N, C-alpha and C positions, 0 to 999 in steps of 0.2 A: 504493500498500500504505500503512497507517494502522499505528502502533504507540498503541496506549492505553496513558495514562502514570501512570492512577487507581490508585492502592491505597486502601485499607479497612481498620482494624485490626479484629481481631476482638474481640468482646465474649465478658468470661469468663461461661457461664452463674455464680448463686449472686450474680454484683454486680447491685445497688440502682439501677432506673431512677425518676427524680427529676424531677417535673413542680412547677414554682415558678411560681407565677401574682404577679406585682407589679402590685398600683394603685397610685395617688396614696394611699391613703389607709390601704389595709394589703396584707398580702400571704398566702400560702397552700402547702404544700408537701405534694405528694400523693407516695407513692411506692410502689414493685411491687416482686418478686424477679424478675432477667429469667431465663428458661430454666424456669420454674417452672409449668407447664402450671395449675395448680391457685392459682397465685397470684392474691391482690385487691389491686387498689388500696387501701392505707389512707392516710387524709390526717391529716397530722400533728396533733395538737392541744396548743393550748396549756396546755390542766391536762390531766393524762393523767384517764383515763376519762370524760370529756367530749367535747362534740362544737363544742366551741369554738375556731373552724381559724382565725378572721382572726387576725392579729400585725399590730398596729399599727404604721405605717409610721414609726418614731420612733424619735430616738437624743437621748439626754441625757448630758450632762455634768459632772458636778458639780464646783463650784468649786473651783481647784487641783489638779485630778486628772487625770491621764491617760488613766481608765478610761473606757470609753465602756458606757452603758446603754442596752438596744433593747425597742422593743417594748412590753409593760403594764409591765417596768419601770421604762421612760423617764419613760413618762406620770406614775405614782404617785411617782416621783421629783421630776419637775416644780413637783409643789405645794410642796418645799421651797423657798425663796429662794437658795439658792445653789447654785440649779443651772439650768442651760442646756440648753434643750428646742430639738429640730430637727426639721420634721416637713413634709412635701411633698416627702420627697427624690426623687421620679421627677419633678417639676415643676422643681425647682432645678436637676437636672443637665440638666433637655433645656434650660432657660434659661442654665445653666453659670453660676450665681449664687454667685458664693465665700461660702462662710459665715466671719463670723468672729467669736471667742469669746475673748474675754481677751487683745484685740489680737493673736491667732495667726490664720491663713487657714487655711482648711480648703475643698480640691478637693471639689465637690459630687459628683462620680464616686467618688470617692475615698469618701466616705461611705456612699454606696450600697454599694457593693462591699461596705464593713465592716459594712453591715447586714444582707445578704445572709450574711454568712461568720458572722455572730452566730448569726441565724437558724438557720440549719443545723443548728448544736448539739442545737434539738429533736429531731434526729435519735437520738441518741446512744442512746436506747433502742432503734433498730432495727438500725441500722448505722454505723460510721465512715466520714468523710468519704475515707479511704483505698479503700472498699470503692463509691461511686459511681461506676458504667459508665457513665452517659450523664447528661446533667441539660438537660432544657428550660424554656428561660424564655417564659413566655406573658405579653402586656399588651394595651391595650385598644386601641392604635394602633402597628401595627410600620412606622415611616419610616425614611429612610436616618437622620436624626440618631439615632432611638433604636436601630438597628442599632448605632452608631457606641458610643454611651453604653455599651449591652450589652457589647459587644465589650473594650471596656476596664474596667470591672467585672468581669467576668468572668476576663478574663487578671491581674486583684490577688486572685484568691481560692485561686490556688496548688493546683487539683483534678490529681489524677493522670491524670484522663482527657480526651482530645481528644474525646470526644462531645460537643460544648456547641452546644445548638440555641435557636435564636429563633423564637418565631411570636405571630401575631396571637391575640386570645381568638377571631376569626371563625375560625379553623382550627382552633381547640381544641374548638371546639363540631361543626365538622364532622365530627372525630377521635371526637371523644364519641357522637356518632349513629351512626359505622360500626361500633361496638362493642355498638350496641343490638339487640334483636330486630327484624328488618326490618318486622312490622306496625308499629310506632312509626313508620316513616319511609316508608312505601311511598309516601304522597301528599306532601303539603309538612309541614313541621315549624314552630313558632314558638315562638322564644324570650323572655320578657320580663325585660331587669335593671333593675332600680330600684335604685339608691342610697341612695335618702331626698331626691334633690335633682332627678334627671332619667332619666326612662327609655329605655332603649334597645332596640329590637327586631331582630332576626333574624330572618328568616325563609329558608327551605331550601328549595331544590327540584331535581330531580333532569331532566335530558332523557335519556331513556329510550330516545331515538331515534339518539344518536351513539354512537360505540365507539370510545372506553370514556365510560363514564356521564357526561357532564360536571354537576358540580354546582355551582349557582350560590348565594350568601346576600346577601341584600338588607338592609342595616344601616339604621334610621332613628333618630334620636334627638328625643324630645319634653320640651318643658321645661313642659308643662301639664298637667303632674301632679303640681304641689308637695305636697309632705306635712308635716301641721304639726311643729314643733319639740317636746321633750319638756317643756319650760316651760309650753308653752301651757294655758289653764283649755280642762277637760273640754267646756266647753259649745263653744269654739270650736274645738277638735279635732274634736267631735262633725261640724260644717257642713264643715269642710276635709275630712276624710274622706270626709263623702258627694260632694262636689265632684270629690274624685279617682278616686272611683267611677266615677262619671257619665262623669267623661273619658276613663277607664282603657276602660271599654266603649265609648266611640265610637272609640277607635283599635282594640279588640280587632275591633271591627263590619266597620271598613275594611282591617285585615289579612285577617281569613277571606272576605270579601265576592268571592262568585264562584268562591273555590277552597276545595278539601277539603284540611282541616290535619289529619293525625293525630293529632296529640299538640302540648302545647303545656307550657314550662317556665318557671317563675316562679324568678328567681332576685336575689340580692342580700337584704340588710339591709332594704332599703323595703318590701319583702313580710312583715315579721316578724311585724308586728300584722295582725291581720284585719278592715283595711276593705274589701279588694275583694270586698264580698258578692257584689252584685249582677252584676260583670262574671267574675265566678268561675261563677257559676249558668248566664250564658253560656257561658264559655270550655269548662264539662264538659257542655253538654248533650250532645254527640253526638261526642268525644272525650276524650282519657285526659289528663290534667294532672297535672306533677310539680313540686314544688317543692324545693329547696337551694339552695345557694350556693357549692358546691365542684367544679362543673360542669368549669369551664375546667384548673382542675392536674389533675382526672382527664383531663379531655382530651390535655393537653400528655403525659403517660404512655404513653397509648395510640398518639399521634402517632410518638414513641418507639421504641414495641414496630413499628409497622408501618414505621420507616424502616429497623428493625435485619433486622426478619423481615415482609416483606407480607403480609398476609394477603390470602386469595382475594377477598374484597370489597373490600377495597383496590385491588386489580390492577384491578378490574372499573369502577371509580370513579377520577375525576380531579377536584380541587376548582379553578378558576381564581376564587380571591380578587383582591383590590384589589393584593397582594403577590407576586401569581405573573405565571410565564413565560407567555403566551398562546399558543403556537406551537411547533410542533415544529421545528428546526432541526437541518439534516443534509447531508448532499454527495453526490453520484452518482460514486463511484467504480470502479476495473478489480477484478477480483478474479477471480484464473485466469483472464483474460481475456474475463470477463466483467464486463458492468455491474452495479452492485446499491448500494442505499442505505445508507449509512454514517451514522446518530446522533449527533447531537454533543449537543443538548439536547432535554430532552422536556417539552411542556407540564405546566404543575405546578409545577413548581421556582420556590422561592423565588430571586426576581432575586439578593440580595445574597448568596444560599449561591453563584451558579453559578461554576465553573470547571472549566477543561475542558483538558487540556494531549495531545498527540498527536505523531507524527511520519507524516510524509506524503514520497514521493517525485514528481518531479512529472520527465516527458522531456524533456532539453536543452533542445529549443525551447519546450518550454509556457514560459508567464509569467504564469498567470493561474487563477484557483481560483474556484468558485461555490458557496454557499450556497443550499438550496432552503428557504423560508420556507414552514410550511402552518397557519397560524391554525385553532383550534380553536371558535372564533368564529361560523363562515358564512364572513367573508372568505376572498376567492381567494387562492390561492398563489401567490407571487412568487419572482423568484430574486437575488439581491445577489451581485455578481463583485469580487472584488479580483484590481488588475493589478497583477504586483508587477513597475514601471518600474524600469529598472536592473538586473534579475537578470543576472547573469552569465549567458552562452551556452556551452553546452557539450553544443556536437551529436555524438550517438550516443551520450549515456550520461544516468546522472541526475543530480538534482540533492535532495540532502535536505531537508528544513525542519522547523521545531518551530513547532507552532501553539499559541497560548494564547485562549482562551475566556473572558471576563468579562462582566458587564452592570454599566454604570452607573446605570441606574436602569430600572423596568420593563417599559421599551418600547425600552429601546437597549442592544445588543450590542457589547462592541469586541473585535477579533482585533488580535491582533498576533501576529506572522510573521519567523521568523528564519531565517535562510541560515546550513547545517549544511554545504555543500560536499558530497564524498563521496569520501572517503578520502584519500590520498593524492598521487591526481594530480589534484584537484580540492578543493583545502580551502576551507575557508568564506571565505567575502570581507567576513562583517561585515552585511552588510545586514540590516535591520530594516524590514519595514513595517504599518503600525497603520490601520486604517479603523474606525468605527464607524457601525451602520445600525440600523435603524426594524425590529421584530419584530412 
């Protein structure tokens, strides 16, 4: 018998869902009202009434002052001789580089948290921090180091909600597409993101032969499409733009070769200038194309919506990204005298969010439990066993155990089992068993 100990806090309708996109160069904030069927996602502008969504990832400390400026104010203030500008906040945090200003040391993660907190003030005309019901942070690369950084940074925000999540840009793209008309993603979808220095592509495809439908997104980075700098002469710019157009055309042909691509998205400031003339003619020849730069923050909002209230289309699909559990993990248990499958973990969960607690009973003479690992990648199912060596033998009675399941990486499960005893006749022996196994 199993007792699931997981509980979820209910989110109040009318609270605000926030999708926060964090880049090394800028951030973006999108939000929507939870529980309002007619609610639309709104991206916060740095200047009201405009579509200037990018908030420069910068902090500035005037000399002799304890007050920090952020965003555009920080950039503008940096022109003064008596100010100290801090940029590349994400990179500083990832590298753990201490920032020293006026002989005072600052933790880079604390500075990142300060920037996030200050930038959330842009939402003041929409809601108050107390009304944020859930927030999803989305970043370009989400690994165990970035999860650690974001967890520390968000702990310093003093938000009232426990609904704080992290996901990659790739997953934000996935959730954004799930909420678009299906004719746009009936076949494959291509997103091209250009930051002015390099081009990154995301190619999304579905395996409709599986249940649920498995969605895969292939990422590639190209450093062969450089764009000219603003200070370049017009003649030089024209030549570099033409070369970039040709290189981009080659990449598009490679991405679309022998594939049916329903639509494409052009993302980032790199597409701001009208340089991709021939490549866009090719792209729009038999498919729809869209241009913008707030897809990831919107996708983060939509991901939260599906976490709280999964839509039908969300239930029908599963995304197996680089940071996702690729297998279903469960156990065969007895329920009312009949064997049945008890699901512990579901494929598609973020490995760093996995935490399962339950209690179970074993007959006194039993000393092992088995896990059924069923990959959704086409590999064969296998069984992993944990032997409870040294477990007290309680003949004719049951033994009660607590089990905690978590993951130390995307392909490694950690199980912790604790002996709880069984009433006054069989007190807990205090034994603990731990095991790691691949999934």
